[in-house]
N, C-alpha and C positions, 0 to 999 in steps of 0.2 A: 254951220252945217257943211258936211263934206260934199263936194260936187264931183261927179265922175265925168271926165273929159274924154271925148272920143280919141281913139288911137292915132298918134301922129305917124304919118308916113315917113319911113326912114330910108337912108341910103342902102341899097341892096348890094351885099358882098357875099358871094357863095364860096366857101372854103371849108377844109377840114381843120380840126384842132391839132396841128402838128408843130406849133410854135407859140411861145408865151407872149409874142409881140402883140397879136391882135386881141384887144380887150373884149370886143363884142362880136359874136358870130351870127351871121344872117344866112337865111336860106329861103328862097321863094317868098320874099317880102316879110319874113318872120324872124324875130330875134329869139334864138333857142338857148344860147349861152351868153352871159354878159357879166361885166364887172360893175356896171352902173346903169341906172335908169333915171330919166328925168320926168317931171310931170307930163302926163299925156302919153307916155310910152308903156308898152306891154312886154312882158316876157312870156312867150307863147310855148305851146307844146303840140304834139301831133294828136293828142287825145282830148283836146278841148279845154284842159286846165290852163290857167294863165295867172300871172302876177301883174297887177295893174297899179301904176303910180299916178294918182290924181294930184290936183293942186294941194290937197290937204291929207289924203289917206293913202296907205299901202294896203291893197286888198288882194286876197288869194282866192280865186274861184276854182272850184272843181266839183265833180260828182262823187257821191259816196256809194260804193258797193253796187254799181249798176243802177242806182236810182236815177230817174229822169230829172229830178230837181237838182239844181246847182246850189251848192253851199257857198256862202260868201264869208270869208274869214278876215275880219278887220285886224291886221297885224299891228299897225302903229299909225300915228297921225301927228300932224303939227298944227292942230287947231288953234292953239294959243300962242303960236310963235310965227305968225305971218305966213303960214303955208310951207310947203316942201320946196327945198332947193334942189336936192339930189339924194338918191339912194345909191350908196357906193360900197363895194367890197374892198376893204382895206386889209392890211397884213394881220391885224388883230381882231377883225370881225366884220360883220355886215352892219353899216352905219347909216342912219337916216339924218341928213343935215337939214335943219329948218332955217328959214330966212332971217328970223330976228333973234337977238340976244345970244348969238353964237350957240344956239341950242343944238346939241348932238345927242342922238338916241341910238343905243346899240340894240339892233334886232337879234344879233347873235354875236357871241364871243368865241373865237377859235384859238385852240392851243397851237403854239409855235411848233412846226415840224422839226425833226432832227436835221433835215436838209432844207435850209431856208430858201434855197433856190426854187424849191417846188411851189412856193407861194405864187410865183409867176403863172402857174398853171391852174390856180384856183378860179372857178367860175360859178356863178349862180345859175341854176337850171331847175327844171321840173322833171321828175322821173316817175314812171308808172309802167307796170307790166302785170298781166294776169296769167296764172293765178298767184304769182309770187308775191304781189302786193295787194293789200286790201283797198287802197285808194292812192291817188297821186300825192306826191310829197315835194314841197319846195326845198331844194337842197343846195349846199355848197359842195362842189365836186372837184377833186384833184383830177383834171382831165388827162394828166400824163399817165396815171395808172387806173383811172376810172373808179377811184375809191371815194366814198362819201366822207366829208369832214364834219358836216352839220346838217340837221334836218329840222324843218318846222315841226313835223311830228318826230319826236326825238329818236335818234338812232342810238344804238347800244355800243358800249366799249366795256365788255365784261371781264372780270378776272376769272369767273367760273359761271357755269349754268346750273341752277338748282332751284328748288321750290323756295319761294320767299313769301313772307307775310306782307311786305310793302316794297314797291318799286322805289329805288333811290337814284337820284341824278347828281351830277357833279357841277362844278362852276361853269362848265361850257355847255350845259343843257343836255349832256349825254347821259343815258341810263347806264349805271355801272353795276347794278344788282337787280337781276330779274330771272324769270324762269323760261324766257324765250330768246332765241337767237334767230334773226330773220334777215332778209335782203338788206344790204348796206351796213350790217352790224359787224363788229369785230370782237375777238376775244384774245387777250394778251397772254403771253407765255407765263407759266409759273416759275420758270428757271431764271428770270432776271436778265434774259438775253435781248430784251426789247423787241422780240418778234411777236407776230400775232397771226391769227387766221382771219379771213374776210369772206363774207357771203356776197358774192358778186351777182349782179343782175344778169350778166352775160355768161359767166363761166361757172356758176354754182359756188361750192365751197373751195376757197383757194388756200392751199398750204404753201409752204415756202417755194417749192419747185414743181408743184403739180396741182391739178384741179380734180375735185370730185364732182362731176357734172350732175345736174338734175337734183341737187340738194338746195332748197331755198328756205327751209324752216326747220328748226330743232327746238324741242320744247320738253320740259319736265313738269308733269302735273298729275295729281292723284296717284303718285308713286309709279307712274309710267313714263317712259322715255319715248318720244315720238319724233320721226323724221317725215317732213311733208304731211303732217297730220296722220301718219300711219304708225301704229304702235310697234316699236322695235324691242324694248325691254318692258316686261309687264310685271306689275305688282312687286316692286323692290323698294324697300324703305331707304330714305336718306340718300338718294341718288345725287351725284355731283359730277358734272362734266368739266374737265380742265384740258388745257393745251400745253404740251411739253414741246417747247420750241427747239430744244437740242435734238430730241429724237423725232421731231416733226410729226407728231400724231396727237389726236384727241384721245383722252383716257376717261372712261367712266368708272367711278368707284363709289363705295359707300363705307359705312363704319366697319363692315366685316370683310370686305374684299377690296384690295387695292386696284385690281384690274378686272372689272366685270366685262368690259368691252373696249375695243380700240377702233379708231378710224385713221388709217394711213393711206388709203386708196390702193396702193400696191407696194410690194417689197419682194426682194430676192432671197431665196433659200436654196441650199444645195439639195435638201431633202426634207420631208415632213417627218420629224423624229422627236421622240418624247423627251430626250435629254438636252434639247436646245429650246430654251424658253422663248426665243424669238421665232421659232419655226415649229411649234407644236400645237398651235391653235388657229382655227379659222374663225374670223369674225365677219358677220354679215356686213355688206356694203364694201368689202375689201377683196383684193386679189393677191394671191401668192404666185410668183413666177419661179419655177424650178430651173436653176441655171444648168444643171448637169444634163437635163433631158429636154429642155425647152418646153416643159409642160406649163399649163396654167391651171390654177384652182381658184374658183370664185364662188363665194357663198352668198346667196340671195334668195329671198322668199321661201325659206325653209328647204332650199334645194342646193346641193353642192354640185356645181358645174365644173367639169374638168376635161382637158383635151391635151393630146400630144401633138396635134396638127398645128403648125405655126400659123396657118391661115384660118384656124378655128372652123374648118369645114366639117370636121367630124367631132361632134360635141357629145360628151357623156353626161348624164344627169342622174344624181342620186336624190330622189324625192324622199326626204327624211320623214315628213308627215305621213306619207303613204306607207313607209317601211315600219314606222313605230306606232302609228295611230295618234300621234301628238299633233294637235291642230293649233295650239297657241304659238305665238311668235317665238322663233328660235334665233338667238343672236350669237351663239358660239358653239363650235365643235372642238372638244378638248381631247388631245391625245396625251394621256396621263402617264406618269412614271410607273404606276402600278399595273400598266397594261390595259387599263380600261379606256373606252371611248365614251366620253361624257358629252352631255348637251346642256347649254345654259349654266355654265360653271358647275357641272356635275349634279344638276338637279334631276336629270334623267340620264340613262345610260343605254347606248347601243350595244355595248359589249363589256363584259368583265372578265378578268383573268381567272381561270378555273384551276390553275396549279400555282407554282411558286413564281414570284416576280423575277423577271430577267433584267439584265443591265439596261436595256433600252428596247424600244419598239418603234418600228417604221411603217408608215402607211404608204403603199405604192400603188400606182396605176399600171397594171400588167394586162395589156391587151384590152383595155377598157373596163377591167374588173378591179375594184378597190380591194386590196389585200393587206391585212395587218400581219407583219412578220416580227418575231422576237429577235433578240441579238444572237440566238442560237440558230436562226434560220427557220424556226418552226412556223407553220401557217396557223395563226391564232384565230383569225376571223376573215371572212370574205363576204363581200356584198352579194356576188353570185357564188353560191356555195360550191359549184362545180369548178374547182381550180384545175383539176385534171379531168379524168373521165368519170369521176364520182364525187360526191359531196365531201368537203374537207373534214366534216365532223360525223361521218357515217359510222354506224355501229356494225357494219357487215361488209366484208370484201368478197365479192362474187368472182366467178371466173372472168379473167381478162381485166378486172378492175385494177387500177394503179394502187400500189402500196410501196412507195419509194421514200427516200430520205426526206425528212421534215413532215411526212404525212403520218396520220395516226388513225387508230380505231377508237372512237369516243364512246364511253359507256356510262356517262353521267358522273358518278363519283370516283371513277378510275378510267385509265386509258392505257393503250400500248402504242408506242411511237418508235420509228426508226430515226435515231438522232446520233450524230457523231460516230457513225459506224457501228452502233450497238442497237439491240432491241431492248427497249426499256418498258418496264411495267411501272405505272405511276399511280399512287394512291392520292386522290385529290383531297381527301379528308385529313389524312396524316401528313400530307405534303412530303411524301417520301418517294424515292425513285430506286428501282431494283433492276439490275441487268439480268435479262433472261438468257441463260446459257443453252444454246441449241447444238453446240459442236465442241469438240475437244481442242479445236484450234481457235486462234484469236484473229481471224480475218475480218477485214472492214466490211460490214454489211451495208449494201446499197439499196436492196429491194427484196420483196417477197412476192412470189407468183403463186396464185391458186389455180390449179388445173382440175380437170374432171377426175383424174385418178392420182394426183400427187400434189404436194406442196413443196416449193423449191425456194431456197434462200440463196441470193446472189451476192457476190462480192464485186470488187472493181473489175473493169473490163479485162484486165490482164489475168484475173483469177477465175472469173466465171462462177460456176456453181460451187457453193461451199457446204451446202447441206441439202438433202432431198429425202422425203419420205413418200413412199408409194403405197397406195391403199391396196390391201390384199383382197378387197371386195370388188375390184374392177372400176370401170368408169361410172360417174354419176354427175349429170349436168347440174345438180343442185349443190355441188361442192362449194363450200364457203368458209371463210374465216370470220368468226363473229364473237360478239359478247356473250358470255354465259353468266348472267347475274346471280344465279343461285349460289355460285361459289366465288363470285367476283373475279372471274377469270376470262381468258380468251381461248376459244376452242376452234379446231378445224373440224367442221361438220360435213360428213359425206353421207347424208341420209340417215341410215341406222348405224353409222360408224362415226365415232367422235374421238379425236386425239387431242388431249390437253397439251397446251404449249407453255403453261406456267406452273404446273405441279405434276410430280410423278405419281401415277396411279397404277392400280393393279388391274390385270385383265380378268374380266368376269366370264365364267363359263356357262352360267345359268342366268336367266332373266331375274331382275330384282323387282319385288312387288312393294309398292308404296301405298300405304293406307292414308287417304286424305279425309280428314275430319271436317265436317261442315256444320255450322250452326244456322238453323233457319230462323229468321226474325221477321216481325211485321212492324211497319211504321205506325206511329201515331203523331198527330200534329197539334201544335199550340199556336194561337194567333195573338200577335202583339202589335198595337198601334205605334208606328215610328214616324217621327217628323223628318221629312226629307226636303231637298231643295233642287230646283232645276234652273239652270242659267239660260237666259235668252239674250242674244246679242243684238244690240240696237244700232241701226244705221239710218241715214237719210240719203236720198238719191236726188241729185240736182242735174237738170238738163244742161247740155253743153253746146246748144246751137248758138253760134256767135252773132246772133242778131238782137241780143238783149233779152231773149226769152229764157233766162236762167232760173226757172221756177223749180221747186221741189215737187216730187210726187206726194200729194197730200190732199186732205179734204178739210172742210170746216165744221163737219158734224160727225159724231160717232154713231153713224147709222148706215143702213144699206143704201146704195145708190146705183142707178142704171148706167151712168157715165161718170167719168172723172175728168174735170176740166183742170188744165194746168194753169194755176194762178197762185197768188200769195195765199197760203193755207195755214190754218191754226194747228192742225195735227199733221205732222210730216215725218215722225219717227216710226220706224217699222222694226219689229222684233223677229229674229230668226232663231231657230233651234240649233243651227250649226253655222260655223264660219266658212266652211268649204263645201258642204254637201247641200243638195236641194232641200229647201224648207218652205213651209207656208210662210207668207208675209203677213204677220199679225200687226194690225194697227195699234200703236201705243196711244195712251191718253195723255193729258197734259203733264202728268207726273212720270211719263215714260214707263207706265205699267201696262200689263197685258190686257187687251180687250178681246171680245169674241167676234170682232170684225176682221175680215181678211181680204186681200187683193185677189181677184179672180178674173176669168175671161167670160164676157157676156155672150149670149146667143145672138145679140144684135150685130149685124154685119154692116160695116161701112162700105166695103167693096169686096171684090173677089180676093180671098186669102187675108183680109184685114178685118179684125173684129174689135169692138169696143171693150175696154177693161171696165170692171165694176167692183163694188164693195158688197160682199155677202157675209152671212153668218159663217164662221169658220167650219162648222159641221156640214155645211152644204157645198163645199168645194174640195176637189182633189188636186187643184193646181198648186205647184210649188215653184220656187224661183232660186236661181243661183247667179252670183255676180262674178264676172271674170276680172280679176285685178290685173292680169297680164295675159298675153297670148298663150294659148294652150296647144297641146299636141293633137287636138281633135282634127278629124279629116274633113269636117263640113264647116258650114258658116258659123258655128258656135265657137270657133277657135279665137276670135278676136277679143282684144282687151276692151274693157269698159262696157261690155254687153250685159244686160240683165235678161238671162235666158229663162224661158218658161218651160216647166215640166208638168206632165200629167202623171201623178204618182211618181214612179222612179224613172220614167222615160221622158226624153225630150219631147215636148208637145210639137206635133207637125201637122201642117195643113197642105194637102197636095204634095206630100213628100218633103216639104220645106220646114226646117226647124224655125220656131217662132220666138221672138224676143219682144221686150217692152219698148214701145215707140211713142213719140208724141209729136203732135202739131198743136192744135187748140185743145184737143182731148187726148187721152191716153189710149193706145191701141195695142193689140197683139198683131205683130207685123213680121214678115220673113226676116230672119237675121242677115246681117251683112257687115262689112267693115265700116265702123262709124267714122274713121279717119279719111278713107278714100271714097266711100260711096254715099253715106247718108249720116250726117252728124246727129240727126234726130234719134238714132239708135244708141248714141253714146250717153253715158251717165257718169257723174262724179260721185263716188260714195264717200260719205263722211261717217266716221265711227263715233258713236255716242256712248254713254255709260251703260253697262250691262244691266239687265233687269233680272233679279233672282226671285223666283216664285217658290214660296214655301208651302208644303202641303203634308197631309198625314196619310200614311199608307199602312194597311194591315199586312204585317210580315208573318208568313207561316214558317214556323220552326219545326223540323221533323226530327223525331227521336225514334229509337227502336227498342222493342222488348223481345225477349227470347221466347220462342214457342217450344214448349217441352213435351207436349202431349200429342199433337196431331201430325207432326212432321218428324221424319227420321233425323237424328242429330249427326249421323256419320254416314259417309259413303266411301267406297273404296274404288281405286282405279289402278290398273296394272300398266307399268311402263316397261316396254321391251327395248332395252338400249344396250348395245354391245360397246364396250370401252376397251381401248388398248393403249399401251405405253409407246411413246415415240423416242425413248432413250434420251430423255432430257438429263443433262449433267449439271 
């Protein structure tokens, strides 16, 4: 029988690991790093886990996932060989020496490093950190670079990350094929250059010469790619993540796309331009630095953040979800050669080219406004439509509105633009461009000015006015240059005076009468049952108080309750109707399906401004909830990350003017919101994403058709238009 002997008191030597000479490192009577252990000695850690060598056994003690009970792992023994002589870390592995028969047992075999001198820095230790690691791990660490060489719970050294049917390990106990990359794991380069990436406990993801902080887990499961358990790429088949050591970046691909997503942390570009494959796409978790202007562009959480301020004091944000209404994860913004701005490898589009494709397109930050320019200099798209003093795609130029080079009047399937010194009429359907001749000279046109009694065409500064037409009807403040879609033209409109600028017309001396025929119809409806579906998003919410109370919001029965006690619960999944907007919190059953039970605020008060939370029938509550994944722009206490905010219908729920959030001690409460990091950790929650629930239902769809009424209603009406038209001498 194995006998556990009390810990032997050892010599105390306090030092850092800066030399390979010291085999065992001590600190405050504890051995934290070692190359050998004798019977009666322990390898300790700051978090309670320890490796103990007794006369006969090697035992690893640690807690699992915040459990109070300690697990004991019997790693190896010398029961039949006279007991243990020594546990020692050698060049080829961790070896247990028994007393009799020259018995040697390998607890771990290690691969010889490229630089054999690094073996002097190998030490046995125990590592653990939350939330990066699920439980403590006994490890062999290269203390020179803090990289793991071996783990009792196997570490990974992958060639790629992908969904697999079975985890595979090599002769050194390392996992080489898996769908997860976590702390202390590596992935080797596909280019044969012997480089690799490493997930460090201290620095996050380590590339060759830079770190991507705060990344401690990457996973591919259910056709989704997740970073830190947050979905980055959703519902893509055959995903595979590899590392290119030459270009020093991670590359996500599948059978249809070579580059779905990349991770390189940051890179330099002269400009964001469509004809440079290295500088035409923003990928989430990355930053692009513009060398010519010292700008930065960073794409994260469906938002493009950009700034020209080198100190990042003035930050601009383009919330793409708000702009497009797309709430699913966005992982790329693509500036394409056809002039379009796509999202998620062109699954969605922010903008599409409406005329012919130009040589290239450039995205620029001009005064905080994102503007897409073509190679001709034309303004193709703008985040803030008002590039000058009017919208770039306006259909009318009023008095004092800008109409200068590269600006247009946009009329849907045609437009008129000042480009290259000419006034061009462009047919978007036929993809043709025609020069509008307004003068017998060929002066370079720079702008057109609409005035109360005239329209003026300007050339370069040295030339000035090159054409002017004055209205014979006097001043009119409604004077405008606008689209006239009845004849697909552009007209100068001065009230009852219209001058066509794209076609020669005759002057009319008498009013023209137009008979407008109308057919009166009445609707009739048919009803058809249609099967539809609605997606509910499933989440779990775990408390973050660092005293061991890491329970989830949940209950043990699918029924109403007056209070909710924070404890280990059977039902802890909650379904939301939206990922970003306030929603009722529907309790899910054991199959993650919708129930009619919802989280609500009770009338029972704990103290002033603090009320108990309860479970009620969903029809009996108007309370909704929204989780902040990061800090927001809100001006009150709802701005902090990790808050679960309470709403009453569409508005934030307030008591005594204070916004309320979900809070816990022994029970769950509605409590005034505050910063969970600085003020009260009981307000903070960790949200875990579960599989969505899709509810299918049948709905009667009413289809409306129309029938012509021939007897009771007049079929035609007439209307008289009094419009005077004159020629402006177009040549």
